[in-house]
C-alpha positions, 0 to 999 in steps of 0.5 A: 500499499502506497502511503508517501502522499506527502512526497507525490501523489498516488496518481503520479506515483502509478504514472511513474510506474507505468511510464518506467515499466511499459517499455522494459516489462516483457509482454506477459508481465505487462499484462499481469503487472500493469494491465490487469493490476487493480491499483493501476486499473483504478488510476488509469481512467484519470490518465487517458494518455497512459491508458492508450500507451499501455493498451496500444502497446499490448495490442499491438497498434504500433502506429497509434503507440507511437503517436501516444508516446510523442504525446506522453513525451509533451505531457509527462516527460518534459514538464516532470521534474523527475523525468525531464533531462537534467542539466 
């Protein structure tokens, strides 16, 4: 159970977990640990870009996946103090 909400919100925590694991997990683990996870399922409706990212990758809709990946960069990666490039 995640309880460090003074550091980061639960939704942001799940978003970071999804972003960091989407491209490294094998397909079976992607389904089991992200797509079918109750913790992730409860938050994904509030994070539509991440839901599209996961679903398009898992369903092999790669053209849509790369469009969503570009959106992810603009909406999550660049504005994030944790995920943006550090200088």
